[in-house]
ROKOLNU-966408 format. One record per residue (C-alpha): residue number from 0; residue in three letters; x, y, z. Coordinates in steps of 0.02 Angstrom, whole numbers, plus 50000, padded with zeros to 5 digits. Layout:
<sites>
SITE|NUM|ALA|X|Y|Z .
...
</sites>
This chain:
<sites>
SITE|0|UNK|49990|49994|50013 .
SITE|1|UNK|50073|50152|49960 .
SITE|2|UNK|50077|50312|50059 .
SITE|3|UNK|49950|50469|50007 .
SITE|4|UNK|50054|50614|49914 .
SITE|5|UNK|50113|50748|50018 .
SITE|6|UNK|49997|50911|49998 .
SITE|7|UNK|50081|51094|49910 .
SITE|8|UNK|50078|51159|50091 .
SITE|9|UNK|50184|51019|50154 .
SITE|10|UNK|50298|51020|50018 .
SITE|11|UNK|50310|51203|50041 .
SITE|12|UNK|50353|51186|50219 .
SITE|13|UNK|50487|51049|50175 .
SITE|14|UNK|50543|51164|50047 .
SITE|15|UNK|50573|51319|50147 .
SITE|16|UNK|50632|51216|50311 .
SITE|17|UNK|50759|51097|50218 .
SITE|18|UNK|50936|51126|50264 .
SITE|19|UNK|50973|51055|50097 .
SITE|20|UNK|51002|51186|49950 .
SITE|21|UNK|50858|51149|49835 .
SITE|22|UNK|50865|51223|49663 .
SITE|23|UNK|50761|51216|49515 .
SITE|24|UNK|50884|51262|49345 .
SITE|25|UNK|50859|51285|49176 .
SITE|26|UNK|51014|51192|49107 .
SITE|27|UNK|50963|51258|48909 .
SITE|28|UNK|50974|51455|48978 .
SITE|29|UNK|51105|51405|49108 .
SITE|30|UNK|51009|51515|49238 .
SITE|31|UNK|50935|51478|49419 .
SITE|32|UNK|50761|51481|49416 .
SITE|33|UNK|50722|51449|49590 .
SITE|34|UNK|50803|51418|49774 .
SITE|35|UNK|50748|51377|49916 .
SITE|36|UNK|50799|51480|50086 .
SITE|37|UNK|50946|51362|50137 .
SITE|38|UNK|51022|51461|50002 .
SITE|39|UNK|51010|51629|50105 .
SITE|40|UNK|51064|51528|50281 .
SITE|41|UNK|51192|51432|50197 .
SITE|42|UNK|51283|51529|50065 .
SITE|43|UNK|51226|51730|50107 .
SITE|44|UNK|51122|51735|49954 .
SITE|45|UNK|50911|51769|49942 .
SITE|46|UNK|50815|51706|49800 .
SITE|47|UNK|50771|51863|49737 .
SITE|48|UNK|50970|51886|49706 .
SITE|49|UNK|50981|51726|49612 .
SITE|50|UNK|50818|51689|49523 .
SITE|51|UNK|50860|51724|49332 .
SITE|52|UNK|51057|51742|49349 .
SITE|53|UNK|51183|51644|49277 .
SITE|54|UNK|51270|51492|49357 .
SITE|55|UNK|51430|51599|49352 .
SITE|56|UNK|51343|51707|49481 .
SITE|57|UNK|51408|51585|49617 .
SITE|58|UNK|51469|51426|49527 .
SITE|59|UNK|51666|51432|49538 .
SITE|60|UNK|51723|51470|49342 .
SITE|61|UNK|51836|51301|49366 .
SITE|62|UNK|51677|51205|49400 .
SITE|63|UNK|51540|51267|49273 .
SITE|64|UNK|51621|51150|49117 .
SITE|65|UNK|51583|50995|49250 .
SITE|66|UNK|51402|51058|49287 .
SITE|67|UNK|51351|51090|49125 .
SITE|68|UNK|51395|50907|49094 .
SITE|69|UNK|51340|50829|49231 .
SITE|70|UNK|51204|50684|49226 .
SITE|71|UNK|51171|50614|49417 .
SITE|72|UNK|51261|50678|49533 .
SITE|73|UNK|51447|50811|49547 .
SITE|74|UNK|51521|50924|49679 .
SITE|75|UNK|51560|51091|49640 .
SITE|76|UNK|51602|51245|49728 .
SITE|77|UNK|51489|51399|49758 .
SITE|78|UNK|51527|51578|49803 .
SITE|79|UNK|51468|51635|49978 .
SITE|80|UNK|51404|51814|49966 .
SITE|81|UNK|51571|51866|50073 .
SITE|82|UNK|51657|51789|49940 .
SITE|83|UNK|51721|51624|50024 .
SITE|84|UNK|51679|51459|49912 .
SITE|85|UNK|51591|51314|49974 .
SITE|86|UNK|51611|51127|49922 .
SITE|87|UNK|51420|51068|49883 .
SITE|88|UNK|51384|50874|49833 .
SITE|89|UNK|51232|50877|49713 .
SITE|90|UNK|51100|50766|49647 .
SITE|91|UNK|50999|50805|49491 .
SITE|92|UNK|50817|50751|49436 .
SITE|93|UNK|50760|50801|49276 .
SITE|94|UNK|50588|50878|49255 .
SITE|95|UNK|50449|50924|49115 .
SITE|96|UNK|50489|51100|49025 .
SITE|97|UNK|50684|51068|49017 .
SITE|98|UNK|50696|51096|49198 .
SITE|99|UNK|50805|51017|49307 .
SITE|100|UNK|50784|50982|49488 .
SITE|101|UNK|50923|50994|49612 .
SITE|102|UNK|50994|50946|49783 .
SITE|103|UNK|51128|51008|49862 .
SITE|104|UNK|51217|50985|50030 .
SITE|105|UNK|51359|51083|50107 .
SITE|106|UNK|51500|50943|50108 .
SITE|107|UNK|51580|51065|50248 .
SITE|108|UNK|51416|51068|50360 .
SITE|109|UNK|51425|50868|50352 .
SITE|110|UNK|51597|50837|50402 .
SITE|111|UNK|51584|50976|50535 .
SITE|112|UNK|51404|50872|50588 .
SITE|113|UNK|51530|50722|50569 .
SITE|114|UNK|51666|50797|50692 .
SITE|115|UNK|51533|50851|50807 .
SITE|116|UNK|51480|50681|50837 .
SITE|117|UNK|51645|50619|50860 .
SITE|118|UNK|51687|50763|50962 .
SITE|119|UNK|51531|50715|51063 .
SITE|120|UNK|51574|50527|51085 .
SITE|121|UNK|51758|50568|51155 .
SITE|122|UNK|51681|50690|51253 .
SITE|123|UNK|51551|50556|51350 .
SITE|124|UNK|51672|50415|51361 .
SITE|125|UNK|51849|50521|51411 .
SITE|126|UNK|51922|50470|51571 .
SITE|127|UNK|51968|50643|51620 .
SITE|128|UNK|51844|50791|51681 .
SITE|129|UNK|51802|50910|51565 .
SITE|130|UNK|51704|51074|51586 .
SITE|131|UNK|51664|51250|51500 .
SITE|132|UNK|51667|51391|51627 .
SITE|133|UNK|51613|51570|51601 .
SITE|134|UNK|51699|51673|51729 .
SITE|135|UNK|51583|51800|51841 .
SITE|136|UNK|51676|51957|51881 .
SITE|137|UNK|51637|52116|51990 .
SITE|138|UNK|51706|52278|51984 .
SITE|139|UNK|51829|52197|51864 .
SITE|140|UNK|51885|52068|51981 .
SITE|141|UNK|51849|51883|51965 .
SITE|142|UNK|51743|51825|52103 .
SITE|143|UNK|51661|51666|52014 .
SITE|144|UNK|51612|51550|51875 .
SITE|145|UNK|51453|51492|51799 .
SITE|146|UNK|51485|51284|51731 .
SITE|147|UNK|51411|51287|51540 .
SITE|148|UNK|51440|51109|51498 .
SITE|149|UNK|51521|50957|51589 .
SITE|150|UNK|51567|50788|51527 .
SITE|151|UNK|51515|50610|51639 .
SITE|152|UNK|51694|50600|51717 .
SITE|153|UNK|51675|50765|51795 .
SITE|154|UNK|51579|50723|51942 .
SITE|155|UNK|51713|50589|51978 .
SITE|156|UNK|51857|50688|51978 .
SITE|157|UNK|51773|50819|52094 .
SITE|158|UNK|51624|50770|52193 .
SITE|159|UNK|51522|50897|52118 .
SITE|160|UNK|51342|50850|52067 .
SITE|161|UNK|51218|50914|51922 .
SITE|162|UNK|51351|51070|51888 .
SITE|163|UNK|51277|51128|51719 .
SITE|164|UNK|51186|51281|51763 .
SITE|165|UNK|51269|51308|51933 .
SITE|166|UNK|51418|51444|51996 .
SITE|167|UNK|51559|51384|52076 .
SITE|168|UNK|51539|51484|52258 .
SITE|169|UNK|51348|51404|52260 .
SITE|170|UNK|51404|51218|52245 .
SITE|171|UNK|51587|51247|52320 .
SITE|172|UNK|51579|51423|52453 .
SITE|173|UNK|51731|51391|52538 .
SITE|174|UNK|51839|51387|52352 .
SITE|175|UNK|51993|51461|52338 .
SITE|176|UNK|52027|51635|52253 .
SITE|177|UNK|52174|51563|52173 .
SITE|178|UNK|52059|51461|52060 .
SITE|179|UNK|51969|51620|52003 .
SITE|180|UNK|52140|51703|51968 .
SITE|181|UNK|52197|51572|51877 .
SITE|182|UNK|52055|51539|51748 .
SITE|183|UNK|52023|51736|51737 .
SITE|184|UNK|52212|51746|51685 .
SITE|185|UNK|52176|51617|51521 .
SITE|186|UNK|52003|51684|51494 .
SITE|187|UNK|52096|51879|51482 .
SITE|188|UNK|52242|51836|51381 .
SITE|189|UNK|52227|51680|51306 .
SITE|190|UNK|52374|51590|51364 .
SITE|191|UNK|52354|51410|51380 .
SITE|192|UNK|52383|51337|51550 .
SITE|193|UNK|52460|51161|51613 .
SITE|194|UNK|52476|51162|51813 .
SITE|195|UNK|52431|51046|51942 .
SITE|196|UNK|52344|51117|52112 .
SITE|197|UNK|52270|51047|52273 .
SITE|198|UNK|52110|51133|52334 .
SITE|199|UNK|52050|51114|52536 .
SITE|200|UNK|51881|51154|52460 .
SITE|201|UNK|51846|50995|52364 .
SITE|202|UNK|51905|50878|52501 .
SITE|203|UNK|52101|50907|52488 .
SITE|204|UNK|52102|50833|52314 .
SITE|205|UNK|52244|50856|52192 .
SITE|206|UNK|52222|50901|52019 .
SITE|207|UNK|52326|50894|51857 .
SITE|208|UNK|52227|51022|51732 .
SITE|209|UNK|52257|51105|51572 .
SITE|210|UNK|52151|51275|51549 .
SITE|211|UNK|52112|51359|51384 .
SITE|212|UNK|51984|51501|51324 .
SITE|213|UNK|51862|51463|51202 .
SITE|214|UNK|51736|51553|51120 .
SITE|215|UNK|51748|51754|51103 .
SITE|216|UNK|51870|51853|51209 .
SITE|217|UNK|51717|51958|51270 .
SITE|218|UNK|51642|51797|51303 .
SITE|219|UNK|51769|51753|51470 .
SITE|220|UNK|51741|51556|51430 .
SITE|221|UNK|51876|51433|51472 .
SITE|222|UNK|51893|51241|51461 .
SITE|223|UNK|51965|51144|51586 .
SITE|224|UNK|52012|50956|51557 .
SITE|225|UNK|52081|50898|51725 .
SITE|226|UNK|52112|50723|51829 .
SITE|227|UNK|52119|50696|52017 .
SITE|228|UNK|52281|50629|52062 .
SITE|229|UNK|52268|50633|52235 .
SITE|230|UNK|52303|50445|52260 .
SITE|231|UNK|52447|50443|52155 .
SITE|232|UNK|52535|50611|52229 .
SITE|233|UNK|52497|50511|52404 .
SITE|234|UNK|52571|50346|52337 .
SITE|235|UNK|52717|50444|52263 .
SITE|236|UNK|52744|50529|52437 .
SITE|237|UNK|52724|50393|52556 .
SITE|238|UNK|52861|50304|52415 .
SITE|239|UNK|52973|50441|52431 .
SITE|240|UNK|52940|50420|52618 .
SITE|241|UNK|52978|50229|52623 .
SITE|242|UNK|53139|50274|52519 .
SITE|243|UNK|53209|50402|52654 .
SITE|244|UNK|53164|50275|52780 .
SITE|245|UNK|53268|50140|52683 .
SITE|246|UNK|53407|50250|52646 .
SITE|247|UNK|53416|50289|52831 .
SITE|248|UNK|53396|50109|52884 .
SITE|249|UNK|53544|50064|52737 .
SITE|250|UNK|53649|50197|52846 .
SITE|251|UNK|53617|50118|53003 .
SITE|252|UNK|53629|49939|52933 .
SITE|253|UNK|53809|49997|52867 .
SITE|254|UNK|53859|50092|53014 .
SITE|255|UNK|53794|49929|53134 .
SITE|256|UNK|53911|49803|53010 .
SITE|257|UNK|54049|49924|53051 .
SITE|258|UNK|54025|49921|53211 .
SITE|259|UNK|54008|49736|53213 .
SITE|260|UNK|54161|49690|53141 .
SITE|261|UNK|54231|49803|53244 .
SITE|262|UNK|54186|49713|53391 .
SITE|263|UNK|54215|49527|53310 .
SITE|264|UNK|54382|49575|53283 .
SITE|265|UNK|54397|49652|53463 .
SITE|266|UNK|54336|49492|53532 .
SITE|267|UNK|54457|49365|53428 .
SITE|268|UNK|54606|49484|53451 .
SITE|269|UNK|54562|49462|53655 .
SITE|270|UNK|54513|49287|53640 .
SITE|271|UNK|54665|49241|53576 .
SITE|272|UNK|54768|49359|53705 .
SITE|273|UNK|54677|49270|53845 .
SITE|274|UNK|54693|49085|53797 .
SITE|275|UNK|54847|48989|53738 .
SITE|276|UNK|54756|48796|53699 .
SITE|277|UNK|54676|48827|53510 .
SITE|278|UNK|54522|48712|53558 .
SITE|279|UNK|54494|48853|53694 .
SITE|280|UNK|54518|49002|53589 .
SITE|281|UNK|54383|48889|53443 .
SITE|282|UNK|54263|48864|53605 .
SITE|283|UNK|54265|49029|53692 .
SITE|284|UNK|54250|49135|53521 .
SITE|285|UNK|54109|49021|53458 .
SITE|286|UNK|54018|49061|53637 .
SITE|287|UNK|54064|49256|53622 .
SITE|288|UNK|53994|49241|53426 .
SITE|289|UNK|53826|49174|53486 .
SITE|290|UNK|53804|49297|53610 .
SITE|291|UNK|53825|49430|53471 .
SITE|292|UNK|53703|49344|53350 .
SITE|293|UNK|53576|49332|53491 .
SITE|294|UNK|53589|49531|53514 .
SITE|295|UNK|53556|49536|53330 .
SITE|296|UNK|53409|49445|53325 .
SITE|297|UNK|53334|49542|53482 .
SITE|298|UNK|53380|49712|53391 .
SITE|299|UNK|53282|49650|53233 .
SITE|300|UNK|53145|49618|53324 .
SITE|301|UNK|53098|49829|53338 .
SITE|302|UNK|53083|49930|53190 .
SITE|303|UNK|53189|50057|53309 .
SITE|304|UNK|53329|49920|53332 .
SITE|305|UNK|53310|49940|53525 .
SITE|306|UNK|53339|49787|53634 .
SITE|307|UNK|53223|49740|53798 .
SITE|308|UNK|53368|49712|53943 .
SITE|309|UNK|53267|49563|54010 .
SITE|310|UNK|53262|49495|53832 .
SITE|311|UNK|53434|49511|53843 .
SITE|312|UNK|53478|49404|54007 .
SITE|313|UNK|53345|49285|53977 .
SITE|314|UNK|53407|49234|53787 .
SITE|315|UNK|53595|49217|53866 .
SITE|316|UNK|53521|49098|54005 .
SITE|317|UNK|53411|49008|53886 .
SITE|318|UNK|53553|48983|53777 .
SITE|319|UNK|53650|48852|53891 .
SITE|320|UNK|53465|48796|53955 .
SITE|321|UNK|53449|48886|54113 .
SITE|322|UNK|53271|48940|54169 .
SITE|323|UNK|53227|49088|54293 .
SITE|324|UNK|53149|48970|54469 .
SITE|325|UNK|53186|48956|54639 .
SITE|326|UNK|53375|48942|54604 .
SITE|327|UNK|53395|49098|54468 .
SITE|328|UNK|53307|49245|54498 .
SITE|329|UNK|53294|49376|54375 .
SITE|330|UNK|53196|49539|54383 .
SITE|331|UNK|53166|49742|54353 .
SITE|332|UNK|53082|49879|54266 .
SITE|333|UNK|53071|49879|54099 .
SITE|334|UNK|53205|49938|54011 .
SITE|335|UNK|53251|49978|53818 .
SITE|336|UNK|53452|49982|53758 .
SITE|337|UNK|53527|50018|53607 .
SITE|338|UNK|53608|49911|53476 .
SITE|339|UNK|53790|49959|53521 .
SITE|340|UNK|53732|49965|53699 .
SITE|341|UNK|53661|49783|53712 .
SITE|342|UNK|53805|49726|53615 .
SITE|343|UNK|53942|49773|53740 .
SITE|344|UNK|53811|49705|53902 .
SITE|345|UNK|53755|49532|53808 .
SITE|346|UNK|53941|49471|53793 .
SITE|347|UNK|53966|49526|53989 .
SITE|348|UNK|53819|49441|54015 .
SITE|349|UNK|53883|49301|53917 .
SITE|350|UNK|54068|49291|54023 .
SITE|351|UNK|53943|49296|54174 .
SITE|352|UNK|53848|49149|54136 .
SITE|353|UNK|53994|49051|54060 .
SITE|354|UNK|54074|49068|54214 .
SITE|355|UNK|53907|49039|54318 .
SITE|356|UNK|53920|48876|54240 .
SITE|357|UNK|54084|48817|54243 .
SITE|358|UNK|54130|48859|54415 .
SITE|359|UNK|53986|48959|54494 .
SITE|360|UNK|53827|48954|54534 .
SITE|361|UNK|53729|48876|54399 .
SITE|362|UNK|53848|48729|54433 .
SITE|363|UNK|53837|48702|54615 .
SITE|364|UNK|53665|48617|54653 .
SITE|365|UNK|53591|48728|54791 .
SITE|366|UNK|53684|48878|54733 .
SITE|367|UNK|53583|49035|54708 .
SITE|368|UNK|53601|49174|54576 .
SITE|369|UNK|53513|49348|54586 .
SITE|370|UNK|53503|49469|54416 .
SITE|371|UNK|53442|49619|54456 .
SITE|372|UNK|53414|49808|54397 .
SITE|373|UNK|53341|49970|54433 .
SITE|374|UNK|53353|50130|54368 .
SITE|375|UNK|53379|50317|54433 .
SITE|376|UNK|53245|50451|54367 .
SITE|377|UNK|53284|50617|54308 .
SITE|378|UNK|53137|50728|54292 .
SITE|379|UNK|53019|50556|54270 .
SITE|380|UNK|53135|50511|54129 .
SITE|381|UNK|53264|50360|54161 .
SITE|382|UNK|53454|50431|54153 .
SITE|383|UNK|53518|50280|54230 .
SITE|384|UNK|53549|50107|54252 .
SITE|385|UNK|53602|49996|54372 .
SITE|386|UNK|53608|49808|54366 .
SITE|387|UNK|53669|49671|54495 .
SITE|388|UNK|53741|49518|54477 .
SITE|389|UNK|53737|49404|54655 .
SITE|390|UNK|53775|49220|54683 .
SITE|391|UNK|53787|49150|54845 .
SITE|392|UNK|53812|48953|54909 .
SITE|393|UNK|53969|48925|54795 .
SITE|394|UNK|54064|48814|54912 .
SITE|395|UNK|54229|48883|54851 .
SITE|396|UNK|54306|49007|54712 .
SITE|397|UNK|54471|49072|54684 .
SITE|398|UNK|54489|49233|54749 .
SITE|399|UNK|54610|49325|54637 .
SITE|400|UNK|54636|49236|54482 .
SITE|401|UNK|54806|49215|54404 .
SITE|402|UNK|54770|49311|54255 .
SITE|403|UNK|54644|49430|54186 .
SITE|404|UNK|54536|49339|54056 .
SITE|405|UNK|54418|49404|53932 .
SITE|406|UNK|54265|49436|54021 .
SITE|407|UNK|54381|49522|54171 .
SITE|408|UNK|54433|49643|54030 .
SITE|409|UNK|54271|49681|53970 .
SITE|410|UNK|54197|49704|54121 .
SITE|411|UNK|54326|49806|54222 .
SITE|412|UNK|54396|49910|54049 .
SITE|413|UNK|54281|49894|53896 .
SITE|414|UNK|54122|49927|53980 .
SITE|415|UNK|54189|50090|54065 .
SITE|416|UNK|54279|50139|53896 .
SITE|417|UNK|54154|50085|53780 .
SITE|418|UNK|53982|50170|53884 .
SITE|419|UNK|54045|50259|54002 .
SITE|420|UNK|53999|50128|54150 .
SITE|421|UNK|54054|50112|54311 .
SITE|422|UNK|54087|49915|54368 .
SITE|423|UNK|54122|49831|54504 .
SITE|424|UNK|54189|49627|54497 .
SITE|425|UNK|54208|49546|54650 .
SITE|426|UNK|54276|49362|54673 .
SITE|427|UNK|54200|49328|54850 .
SITE|428|UNK|54163|49183|54964 .
SITE|429|UNK|53994|49105|54890 .
SITE|430|UNK|54017|49152|54722 .
SITE|431|UNK|54060|49311|54604 .
SITE|432|UNK|53966|49479|54627 .
SITE|433|UNK|53954|49597|54483 .
SITE|434|UNK|53872|49786|54469 .
SITE|435|UNK|53866|49891|54305 .
SITE|436|UNK|53802|50054|54305 .
SITE|437|UNK|53760|50129|54158 .
SITE|438|UNK|53712|50319|54082 .
SITE|439|UNK|53535|50327|54004 .
SITE|440|UNK|53542|50509|53984 .
SITE|441|UNK|53585|50500|53793 .
SITE|442|UNK|53755|50564|53790 .
SITE|443|UNK|53882|50486|53688 .
SITE|444|UNK|53923|50310|53770 .
SITE|445|UNK|53756|50275|53844 .
SITE|446|UNK|53620|50167|53840 .
SITE|447|UNK|53491|50271|53743 .
</sites>
């Protein structure tokens, strides 16, 4: 079933409202017979200016031969009233009386429409936020802006909802003046700016932005392409801080390794000097290295590299299978030691434990060992540690050893030299008594 024919009035409305160029021409006379209003809208020529005028009035001279020879379709350039030319794609239909009906489409307009559709697709799909704003001035100073257009990603990046038609201060009253100043500079000078900026008014977000002027200068419009890079910057800052901490840790590790090598060299030298038998040298040196290793394990338990004194003492006793109980008592307040203090004091504990295991309270049934410590306070802060080692019930002991061994040198000479300690080592009837007093006030050589 065919559609009914259009009425004359409907055809006239189509003729007048069409965006295509509609014309009737006489190929025999080479003149324009009629044109629709689209000619004036697209080219600037009114119907009264073209009717009965030759084709050459507006068709480019180089295209005239092809126009005259065209059969079904062709492209040609038409001169606009302002002197420019537009490329028009034509289709022809031949009527009665030698007249030809022509339908033309502006190729530039078609490309523009296609380009606009591409732009719209990009506008809707892009990950970055995009908006066009118009600056608002009072007494010549920028005070606000209004959102003219935003893309779907706009809200994701800055958290602003339903922005089109609203002003920035309406949506974020505390927005910083720096934004108005930057956008005003772009709008008034035409200079495009790429910059990074943060905003407390927008939830402490950090943005990477590119702003450029659009439209006529007097419109004061600016397009802004932007991205929320807050997480990226925070991650970069966290990485930088982590790298800084790593550099500090590497530096501390290098320092600690140098110190440890110095201690090991000293321990080896004094072990060899105070023992004549090679097997004793090996045995004592391995024991002292073990004591240093145990201290390093405790140091590694905390990020600050501090050592709990009670852990230090208990680990040394546990290394030889000794627990506190009725015959071994350990007690004192919580106190943390720096690694260099713990290394030297740990060696001293090792020497006392080894001696007690071979000759003293840890060998003799019924003997007792008391290890205790206290601290002195200065304005509520620990400033001195007092450590006591007391053996009781050892039936016989050499009151005056024939020569000074490594342990005695360590307690009576190394601790005072390295740590500023005051020490006392007594070989008394019933067992050894040792007291060590260390400064904790943060001076060089102190336990802090």
